[in-house]
N, C-alpha and C positions, 0 to 999 in steps of 0.2 A: 845237495849235501845237507845233512841234518845240522841244525844250529844248537848252540848251548842255551842256557837259561836266559842270557841277556840278548840273544839273537845277533851278536856281533862276532862270535868266534865259533869255529867248528866244535862239535860235541867232544871230539877226542881232546882238543886243547883244553876244554873246560874240565874234563876228567883229570888231565895231567895237572892243571892248576890246583884243583882241590887235593890231588894226591900229594903235591909238594907243600901244601899248607900245613898249619898247625894241627889239623884234625885228620891226620893220615889214616888212622885206623878205620874210620867210617866212610871216607871217600864220598862225601855228599855235601851239598850246600846246607848250611845250618838250619834252614827253614823247610827242608825236605827230608823224608824218611831215608834211611840207609839203602843203598843199592844192593848190598849183599852183606853176609856175615863174615866173610873171610876174603883174603886176597885171592885165593884160588877161584872163588865164585866171581869176583870182580874181573879177573883175567879172562875167565870163560865168557862172561857177558860182553866184554870189550871185543874179544875175538869174533864172537857170533855177530855182534853189531857191525863190526868192520866188514866181515865177509858178506853180510846182507846188503851193504851199500855199494859193493864193487860190481 
């Protein structure tokens, strides 16, 4: 299973944690570039990533 930035939680949990944080519009750790420009792009990337690991 792919791990998040701190290697202690799954990547999906990391994405959810950042999505629920104060910086919801960008959905990325403060020290990293944005994953996508819109929620649609983020949703598509999460779906593709999830499907790739199954």
